[in-house]
N, C-alpha and C positions, 0 to 999 in steps of 0.2 A: 472390313476393318474389325478388330476385335473389340468386345465390349469393355467398358472400364473395369479395372480389377480392384477397385476401392471407391470409398466415397468421394464425390467431387468436392472441391473447395467452394464452400458456401458463402464465406465472408464477402468475396468480390461481388456476388449477386446481390446479398443483402445490403452492401454499401452502396451499390449502384442504385437500387430501388429507393433507399433512403434519400439519396441525392435528388432523385426525381420528385419525390414527395415533399422534401423540404423539412422533414421531421423524423423522429426516431418511431420505432414500431412499439406497439404494446405486445404483451406476452401472447394474447390470442392471435394477433397478426403474425408473429413469429412462428407460432405452431402451424398455423394454416398454410404459410408460406413453405415451411419445411415439409409438409404433407404434399404440397403441390409440386415441389422439386422431386420428392421421392417418387411420385406418380409418373412424372415426365421421364424419369431415367429408368423406369421399369423396377423400382424397388431395390436398387443396388446399395442403398444406404442401410447398413445394419443387416445386410443378408447376402447370400451367394449371388455373384454377378451372373445375369442371364447371358445367353448367347447372342450374337450378333443378328440372328434370324428373328428374335423376339422384339423386345421394346427398348434395346439398348440405344443410347444417344451417342452420335458422333460428335467430336469437337466442333465440327462445322455446324452442328445444329444448336449449339449453345451460344446464342447472341442475345443481347439485350437492346430494346429500343432506346434511343437517346432523347436528350431534352427536346430537340425540335419536334420529334415524332409525338412525344407525350404532350406537348403543348398544343399541337395540331388536333390531336384527339379530344383533348378537354376543350378546345375552342369550339368544336362543333357538336360534341356530345353534351356539353354543359352539365350542370347538375340541377336540372329542371324540377319544377314542382315543389320548391321549398315552402313548406307550411309555416304559419305563424309560430307553431310551437317548436320549430327548429327541425322537425322531421321532413324527410324527403318522401314523396309518394309517387307511385308508378303512374305512367301515362300511356294511352294507346298508340300504335303505330300512326304517324301522320298521313301515310299513304292509304291505309286501309280503314283507319279509325277503329281498329280492334287489335287482333293479334298481329305481330308479337307485341306484348306489353313491355315497356322499358323503364328502368329506374336508375337513378344515380348517373354515373358516367357511361351511359349506354348499355347497361347490363340487361340481358334478356335471359329467358330459359325457364326451367322448372321453378315453380314456387313464386314466380312473378306475375301478377295480374291485377285486376281491379281490387283496390283496398290494400295493396302491398305498401308498407311504410318501412323505411330504413332510417337510422341515424346517419349523420355525416361520415362518422367514423366506418361504418359498414359500407357505405358507398366507396370511400377511399380505399378500404381493404380489398374490396372486390375488384376495383380498377387495378390494384398491385397484382393480384393473381392473375387476372385476364391479360394484362400486359406480358407477363412471362409466357403464358399459354399461347397467345397468338404470335409472339416473336418466335417460339419454338415451331409453330406450324409454317411460319414464312420461311425459316432457315431449312426445314425439311423439304419444302417445295422447291427452293432454290438449289438444293443438292450440291452445295459447294460452289456454285457460279460466283464469279467475281461481283461483289456488291459493295458500294461505298456505304458509310453510315447513313447518309441522308437518302440514298436509294432505299436502304433497309428501313428506315423510319417511314418513309412514304408508303412502302408496301405493306408495313404492319398496320398503318391507319387504314389503308384500303382494305385489308383483310378483316380488321376489327369491325368495319362497317358493312362489308358484304359477305365475308366468309368464303370468298371465291377464289383464294390465292392458288389452290390446287389445279383449278380448272380454267382460270383466265387465260385468254391469248396474250394479255399483259405479261404474265409470267413466262410464257414460252418465249416471247420475244426478248425479254430480259436475259433468260438463260442463254439464247443464242448470241448475246451481245448487242443486239439491236436496241440500243437504249433510246434512240430518237423515236423508233416505232413503238416501243413500250410506253414512252411518255404520251403519245397521242391515244393510247388505249384508255387511260383514265376516264376521259370525258364520256365514253360510252356507258359508264355505270352511273347514270343520273336518274334512274326511274324507279318508282315504287307504286306498287298497285296498278302498274300499267301507265302511270303518268310521269311526266318529266317534272322533277322537284328542283326548285331554285336552290334550296339548301345543299341538295346533292351536287348539283352543278358547281356551286361555289367550293364545296369540299373537293370535288375531283380536280378543280383548277388548282387549288393550294397543294394538294398532294403532288400533282404533276410538277409544280414549280419547286417543290422540295426535293422531288425526284431528280431533276436536271441541275439542282443547284450545287451538288456535290460530285 
């Protein structure tokens, strides 16, 4: 499939994310979201389109998580460690008691560790960017396989928590159309640090229920 020959329509993306958040963006969030979209489509905005063999994004890769998926992620990620001064601080992984450190709505990675603090706005902005990125990962892994919105939402939540959408048997079964088999795979991903975690078991159960609901 050929790469896009011009900039993609961004307004529907921004409108959808605004709807998820229930508020407008500030200019900083707009700029960062624009940068994220540019990076996801391989720099097609304002530059020459790249070939399909590089980072070009197919239409099937441009999907967004829905309200149900966003609500599920927020339910289990929470925005924990809210301090009396209104800032949110990082906390260690519950399975290891150390890395990876997490902050806000489940954000991890470079620059997040003991002593990291964010404002609520920074937490919300990071979630916005991450939902776009993880949804793109899931869409690429599915490679155009028929997927309802509820199935897609459940898979984004799964990937947001595990990072395993590209390698999971769950994904392979879904792509084969074995939806019943895929639904049973969620419960296998309930361990952290070698231990079964009740919170992960509850999350996998809710994801499986969302997956089959649509």
